[in-house]
C-alpha positions in Angstrom: 7.6 8.4 22.8 5.4 6.4 20.6 3.2 3.9 23.1 2.5 0.4 21.8 -0.9 -0.7 20.7 -2.5 -4.0 22.4 -5.8 -5.4 21.7 -6.5 -8.5 23.3 -9.5 -10.4 21.4 -11.2 -13.5 22.7 -14.1 -15.3 20.7 -16.2 -15.7 23.6 -16.9 -18.7 26.4 -13.5 -18.3 27.7 -12.4 -20.5 30.7 -13.3 -17.8 33.7 -11.4 -19.7 36.3 -9.2 -17.0 38.3 -6.0 -18.5 36.4 -7.8 -19.3 33.1 -5.0 -18.8 30.4 -7.0 -16.3 28.8 -8.1 -13.8 31.1 -4.6 -14.3 33.3 -2.9 -13.3 29.6 -5.0 -10.3 29.1 -4.0 -9.4 32.9 -0.4 -9.5 32.5 -0.4 -7.4 29.2 -1.6 -4.5 31.6 1.3 -5.1 34.0 1.7 -5.7 37.5 -1.6 -5.5 40.1 -3.2 -3.3 37.4 -6.3 -1.0 37.2 -9.1 -2.3 34.9 -11.8 -0.9 34.1 -14.7 -3.7 32.8 -17.6 -2.1 30.3 -20.4 -4.3 30.5 -23.7 -3.3 28.0 -24.3 -5.7 25.5 -25.7 -8.6 27.5 -29.1 -8.6 29.3 -27.8 -8.8 32.5 -25.0 -6.4 32.3 -24.7 -5.6 36.2 -24.3 -9.6 36.7 -21.7 -10.2 34.0 -19.4 -7.1 34.8 -19.3 -8.2 38.8 -18.7 -11.6 37.5 -15.4 -10.3 35.4 -14.8 -8.0 38.4 -14.0 -10.9 41.1 -12.3 -12.7 38.4 -9.8 -10.2 37.6 -9.3 -9.5 41.5 -8.4 -12.7 42.1 -6.2 -12.9 39.5 -4.0 -10.2 40.8 -5.7 -6.6 39.9 -5.6 -3.9 42.4 -8.7 -2.2 41.2 -11.6 -3.1 38.9 -14.1 -0.5 38.5 -17.4 -1.2 36.1 -19.1 0.5 33.4 -22.6 -0.5 32.9 -23.5 0.9 29.1 -27.0 1.0 29.0 -27.4 3.9 26.5 -25.9 7.2 25.2 -25.9 9.2 28.2 -23.6 7.0 29.6 -20.8 8.0 26.7 -21.7 11.6 27.7 -20.7 11.0 31.8 -16.8 12.6 32.2 -16.9 10.2 35.4 -17.1 7.7 32.9 -14.1 9.1 31.2 -12.2 9.7 33.9 -12.2 6.2 34.9 -9.9 5.6 31.6 -7.4 8.2 33.1 -6.2 5.4 35.9 -6.8 2.5 34.0 -4.1 0.0 32.8 -6.6 -1.9 30.8 -10.2 -1.9 29.6 -12.3 -5.3 29.1 -15.4 -5.1 27.2 -18.1 -8.0 27.7 -20.1 -10.1 25.3 -23.6 -9.8 24.3 -25.3 -7.9 21.4 -22.4 -5.8 19.7 -25.0 -3.7 17.7 -26.6 -2.5 20.9 -23.1 -1.8 22.4 -21.8 0.0 19.4 -25.6 2.2 19.4 -24.9 3.2 22.6 -21.3 4.1 22.8 -20.5 4.8 19.2 -19.6 8.5 18.4 -19.7 9.5 21.9 -17.3 11.5 23.9 -16.2 8.4 25.8 -15.8 6.4 22.6 -13.7 9.0 21.2 -11.6 9.1 24.2 -11.4 5.2 24.5 -9.8 5.2 21.1 -7.6 7.8 22.0 -6.3 6.3 25.1 -5.8 2.7 23.2 -3.6 4.6 20.8 -1.5 6.0 23.8 -0.8 2.1 25.7 -4.6 1.3 27.2 -4.5 -2.4 27.0 -7.9 -3.5 25.3 -9.2 -6.8 26.0 -12.5 -8.0 24.6 -14.5 -11.1 24.6 -17.4 -12.1 22.0 -19.1 -8.8 21.0 -16.0 -7.1 22.8 -13.8 -8.6 20.3 -16.2 -8.1 17.3 -16.9 -4.1 18.2 -13.2 -3.3 17.8 -13.6 -3.4 14.2 -14.2 -0.2 11.4 -16.4 -2.8 9.5 -18.5 -5.0 12.3 -20.4 -8.0 11.7 -23.4 -7.3 13.3 -25.6 -10.5 12.6 -26.7 -13.1 10.6 -26.8 -17.0 10.6 -24.5 -20.0 10.1 -25.0 -21.5 6.8 -23.5 -24.1 4.1 -22.3 -21.7 1.7 -21.8 -18.0 1.3 -25.3 -15.8 0.7 -26.0 -12.1 1.4 -29.1 -13.2 3.9 -26.3 -14.8 5.9 -24.2 -11.4 7.1 -25.3 -8.1 8.5 -22.9 -5.5 8.3 -22.8 -2.1 10.2 -19.8 0.1 11.5 -18.3 -0.7 14.6 -15.9 1.4 16.9 -12.7 1.7 14.8 -10.4 1.0 16.9 -8.9 -1.5 14.6 -9.3 -0.7 10.6 -8.6 -3.1 7.5 -10.0 -6.4 9.9 -13.1 -7.5 10.2 -13.4 -9.8 13.7 -15.9 -12.8 14.0 -16.4 -15.0 17.4 -17.8 -18.2 18.6 -16.5 -18.8 15.3 -16.4 -22.7 14.6 -18.9 -23.5 17.2 -21.7 -21.4 15.2 -20.6 -22.6 11.8 -19.7 -19.0 11.0 -17.2 -19.4 8.2 -19.4 -18.9 5.3 -21.2 -15.7 6.9 -17.3 -14.4 7.2 -16.8 -15.4 3.7 -19.8 -13.4 2.6 -18.5 -10.3 4.4 -15.1 -10.7 2.5 -17.3 -11.1 -1.0 -18.3 -7.6 -0.5 -15.4 -6.1 1.4 -12.3 -7.9 -0.6 -9.9 -5.4 0.7 -10.5 -6.2 4.5 -8.9 -9.1 6.3 -11.5 -11.3 8.2 -10.6 -13.0 11.5 -12.7 -15.7 13.2 -11.9 -16.8 17.0 -13.2 -19.7 18.0 -14.3 -20.0 21.5 -11.9 -20.0 24.3 -9.3 -19.0 21.9 -7.9 -15.3 21.6 -5.4 -13.2 19.5 -3.2 -10.6 20.8 -2.8 -7.9 17.9 0.7 -5.3 18.5 0.5 -2.3 16.4 -2.7 -3.2 14.1 0.5 -5.5 12.8 1.7 -8.6 14.5 -0.6 -11.1 16.3 -0.4 -14.1 17.8 -2.7 -16.5 19.1 -3.4 -17.8 22.5 -6.1 -20.3 23.9 -7.4 -24.3 23.1 -8.5 -23.8 19.5 -7.9 -22.0 16.6 -8.4 -18.9 14.4 -9.3 -18.4 11.0 -7.8 -16.0 8.6 -9.6 -14.9 5.1 -8.1 -13.0 2.9 -9.9 -11.7 -0.3 -7.5 -9.1 -1.7 -6.3 -10.8 -4.5 -9.6 -12.7 -5.6 -9.9 -12.9 -9.3 -13.9 -13.0 -8.9 -16.8 -12.5 -6.8 -20.2 -12.8 -7.5 -21.6 -10.5 -4.5 -23.3 -8.3 -6.4 -24.8 -10.7 -9.1 -26.3 -12.6 -6.5 -29.6 -12.3 -4.7 -30.0 -12.7 -0.9 -30.9 -16.2 -1.3 -28.2 -17.2 -3.8 -24.9 -19.1 -3.0 -22.1 -16.4 -4.0 -19.1 -17.5 -6.2 -15.8 -16.4 -4.8 -12.3 -17.2 -6.5 -8.8 -16.7 -5.1 -9.6 -16.3 -1.5 -6.8 -17.3 0.7 -7.4 -19.1 3.7 -5.7 -19.9 7.0 -6.3 -21.8 10.0 -3.8 -21.2 13.1 -3.4 -22.6 16.5 -1.9 -21.3 19.8 1.5 -20.3 19.3 1.1 -19.2 15.6 0.8 -15.6 14.6 -0.3 -13.4 11.3 1.4 -10.5 10.0 -1.8 -8.1 9.0 0.2 -5.8 7.2 2.6 -8.4 4.9 -1.0 -10.6 4.9 0.5 -13.8 5.7 1.0 -16.4 8.6 4.0 -16.9 11.1 5.1 -19.8 12.2 5.7 -20.3 15.9 9.0 -20.9 15.8 9.6 -17.3 14.2 7.4 -15.8 16.6 8.9 -14.9 20.0 6.7 -14.2 22.9 5.5 -10.5 23.4 4.5 -8.6 26.1 3.3 -4.9 27.0 6.8 -4.1 27.7 8.4 -5.1 24.1 8.3 -3.0 21.1 7.0 -4.0 17.9 10.6 -4.1 16.5 11.8 -6.6 19.4 9.7 -9.3 17.8 11.8 -11.8 16.1 10.3 -12.8 12.7 
């Protein structure tokens, strides 16, 4: 029997009250009284951050929360860390520096086992850097700008949990539209999804996603662009792009990653962990 794959990606700075919408929604996807593993290693204060989320999830109804402080690649080798995934219903990766976290985790036995477990039903949640790292092609850094330029974006490899989609976070709050457009100009086959703060997308089986939270999600689709000037521009030159599709989605709306088209809120049935993708009414 094929297990449903669930990714719950938050744009950062979410409401961290025990009954806050987004963290509560993540817990509900994990089932009744779930076991959660919190992974913290991207921030400057990983233990403090991990303990904060541990308290939130326990107050929100989790029966058990284990924490992994991912500091270096040795943490990806220890069998005891992999064993925690065997009894977990969900894993949640906190924010900070996504390059630091991928550098510690990428390619380790833990990362490979994590991907395997997610494919077999372990619910993945991540906020800020924890959202960005799911991509195969990851935005590793850069800055907000008023037009797309090569020097506003840094690209590297992520964990490869989600293929064909580039995730950015703190999106509107940090003026990241044009840095994400720069990523699309050099990778036009990839969808780019920018998630605002206190906003999330729930992706089922790398296919259907739905928006939650108080702000919006921006989708850039460059597959049918008629022109991109990325290869002809210098680092500081603005990049010409023609024919890129642009969507802004708010709570209740969705997006079909396979068909590359938005889904209106009245066509998207609420879904949870126990529903199959075929039961989502479009």
